[in-house]
Each structure stands twice: as C-alpha cells, then as structure tokens.
MDAnalysis code that builds the backbone (N, CA, C; Angstrom):
import MDAnalysis as mda
import numpy as np

u = mda.Universe.empty(159, n_residues=53, atom_resindex=np.repeat(np.arange(53), 3), trajectory=True)
u.add_TopologyAttr("name", ["N", "CA", "C"] * 53)
u.add_TopologyAttr("resid", np.arange(1, 54))
u.add_TopologyAttr("resname", ["MET", "VAL", "THR", "ASN", "GLU", "GLY", "SER", "ILE", "ALA", "GLU", "GLY", "LEU", "MET", "ASP", "VAL", "ALA", "SER", "ASP", "ASP", "VAL", "GLU", "LEU", "LEU", "THR", "GLY", "GLN", "LYS", "PRO", "MET", "THR", "ALA", "ARG", "GLU", "LEU", "ALA", "LYS", "ASN", "TYR", "SER", "TYR", "ILE", "TRP", "GLU", "ASN", "HIS", "VAL", "THR", "ASN", "TRP", "LYS", "ASP", "ILE", "ARG"])
u.atoms.positions = np.array([
    [24.569, 132.765, 107.079],
    [25.296, 132.710, 105.833],
    [25.714, 131.280, 105.511],
    [26.258, 130.624, 106.485],
    [26.760, 129.269, 106.256],
    [25.619, 128.338, 105.875],
    [24.487, 128.459, 106.548],
    [23.373, 127.571, 106.226],
    [22.796, 127.891, 104.855],
    [22.812, 129.182, 104.454],
    [22.348, 129.531, 103.113],
    [23.223, 128.881, 102.056],
    [24.538, 128.952, 102.241],
    [25.454, 128.351, 101.270],
    [25.274, 126.845, 101.224],
    [25.061, 126.240, 102.371],
    [24.830, 124.797, 102.417],
    [23.551, 124.411, 101.693],
    [22.513, 125.196, 101.899],
    [21.232, 124.927, 101.229],
    [21.361, 125.064, 99.722],
    [22.099, 126.059, 99.286],
    [22.312, 126.253, 97.852],
    [23.098, 125.079, 97.292],
    [24.153, 124.679, 97.997],
    [24.983, 123.562, 97.534],
    [24.191, 122.267, 97.439],
    [23.232, 122.104, 98.332],
    [22.414, 120.886, 98.324],
    [21.231, 120.980, 97.373],
    [21.068, 122.108, 96.720],
    [19.987, 122.274, 95.755],
    [18.645, 122.606, 96.368],
    [18.623, 122.957, 97.642],
    [17.353, 123.244, 98.307],
    [16.725, 124.561, 97.863],
    [17.520, 125.424, 97.243],
    [16.998, 126.714, 96.776],
    [16.698, 126.688, 95.282],
    [16.805, 125.535, 94.673],
    [16.563, 125.380, 93.240],
    [15.072, 125.134, 93.007],
    [14.296, 126.190, 93.164],
    [12.841, 126.084, 93.076],
    [12.352, 126.986, 91.946],
    [11.589, 126.424, 91.041],
    [10.999, 127.215, 89.959],
    [9.762, 127.926, 90.506],
    [9.633, 129.203, 90.166],
    [8.507, 129.982, 90.660],
    [8.100, 131.013, 89.613],
    [6.830, 131.314, 89.580],
    [6.350, 132.366, 88.684],
    [5.937, 133.604, 89.487],
    [6.463, 133.728, 90.696],
    [6.092, 134.825, 91.578],
    [6.400, 136.199, 90.988],
    [7.562, 136.356, 90.344],
    [7.919, 137.657, 89.765],
    [6.883, 138.061, 88.727],
    [6.534, 137.128, 87.855],
    [5.550, 137.439, 86.811],
    [4.173, 137.727, 87.416],
    [3.796, 136.987, 88.442],
    [2.498, 137.229, 89.080],
    [2.454, 138.602, 89.746],
    [3.555, 138.999, 90.378],
    [3.576, 140.281, 91.084],
    [3.738, 141.477, 90.159],
    [4.542, 141.334, 89.108],
    [4.852, 142.487, 88.249],
    [4.106, 142.490, 86.928],
    [3.591, 141.328, 86.526],
    [2.940, 141.228, 85.225],
    [3.940, 141.095, 84.091],
    [5.229, 140.934, 84.421],
    [6.278, 140.796, 83.411],
    [7.140, 139.587, 83.737],
    [7.656, 138.962, 82.691],
    [8.582, 137.851, 82.903],
    [9.878, 138.397, 83.495],
    [10.515, 137.658, 84.394],
    [11.774, 138.138, 84.967],
    [12.893, 138.154, 83.931],
    [13.852, 139.051, 84.125],
    [15.002, 139.136, 83.224],
    [16.061, 138.122, 83.651],
    [16.832, 137.684, 82.684],
    [18.001, 136.876, 83.006],
    [19.104, 137.818, 83.480],
    [20.134, 137.271, 84.094],
    [21.263, 138.092, 84.533],
    [21.903, 138.782, 83.333],
    [21.973, 138.095, 82.200],
    [22.553, 138.679, 80.987],
    [21.721, 139.878, 80.518],
    [20.388, 139.740, 80.503],
    [19.514, 140.841, 80.087],
    [19.641, 142.028, 81.037],
    [19.701, 141.752, 82.327],
    [19.837, 142.805, 83.317],
    [21.130, 143.579, 83.114],
    [22.239, 142.862, 82.931],
    [23.534, 143.516, 82.708],
    [23.522, 144.337, 81.423],
    [22.918, 143.801, 80.370],
    [22.862, 144.516, 79.091],
    [22.001, 145.776, 79.201],
    [20.833, 145.650, 79.835],
    [19.900, 146.773, 79.930],
    [20.406, 147.897, 80.818],
    [21.208, 147.575, 81.812],
    [21.623, 148.584, 82.775],
    [23.128, 148.844, 82.783],
    [23.829, 148.405, 81.748],
    [25.273, 148.620, 81.681],
    [25.617, 150.108, 81.623],
    [24.701, 150.940, 81.140],
    [24.960, 152.373, 81.065],
    [25.231, 152.949, 82.452],
    [24.742, 152.308, 83.498],
    [24.928, 152.828, 84.857],
    [26.404, 152.880, 85.210],
    [27.127, 151.787, 84.985],
    [28.558, 151.834, 85.303],
    [29.381, 152.432, 84.175],
    [28.915, 152.339, 82.947],
    [29.650, 152.958, 81.832],
    [29.647, 154.480, 81.948],
    [28.520, 155.043, 82.405],
    [28.389, 156.502, 82.531],
    [28.570, 156.976, 83.974],
    [28.961, 156.067, 84.847],
    [29.218, 156.392, 86.263],
    [28.005, 157.057, 86.918],
    [26.823, 156.504, 86.682],
    [25.602, 157.033, 87.287],
    [25.691, 156.823, 88.798],
    [25.462, 157.882, 89.555],
    [25.568, 157.798, 91.003],
    [24.270, 158.164, 91.713],
    [23.277, 158.603, 90.968],
    [22.021, 159.001, 91.582],
    [20.892, 158.171, 90.997],
    [20.038, 157.652, 91.856],
    [18.945, 156.797, 91.383],
    [18.010, 157.545, 90.437],
    [17.972, 158.864, 90.516],
    [17.108, 159.654, 89.639],
    [17.564, 159.581, 88.181],
    [18.835, 159.227, 87.974],
    [19.371, 159.153, 86.613],
    [19.220, 157.771, 85.975],
    [18.622, 156.853, 86.717],
    [18.389, 155.503, 86.177],
    [17.119, 155.541, 85.339],
    [17.207, 154.990, 84.134],
    [16.029, 154.994, 83.258],
    [15.487, 153.617, 83.094],
])
C-alpha cells in the first residue's frame, strides 16, 4: 500500500493507455459518466447484481 501511494505521488502511475478500448471495443467512461450512469444503484438501493442494467 505504501509503495503504491508513493508511486502515485511521484507520478509513476500516470500512464496513458488504450488497453480498455482494445479489450472492450469501447472508450472508457470517466468517473463522472460512471456515477451518472449507475447512480440508480444507490438511489434505488439495488443489492443484487441481477438488478444492475
């Protein structure tokens, strides 16, 4: 954990990659898009993965 935080602080994990798009065929979502698209999960108290759309 400590070394991960140190690496992040030093910018060693700041690497641009297109791996998500290559693997999924879709551009990755931003954190804002993810929160917007899946906010219904906590708004509706979804507790089962089968109810995720």
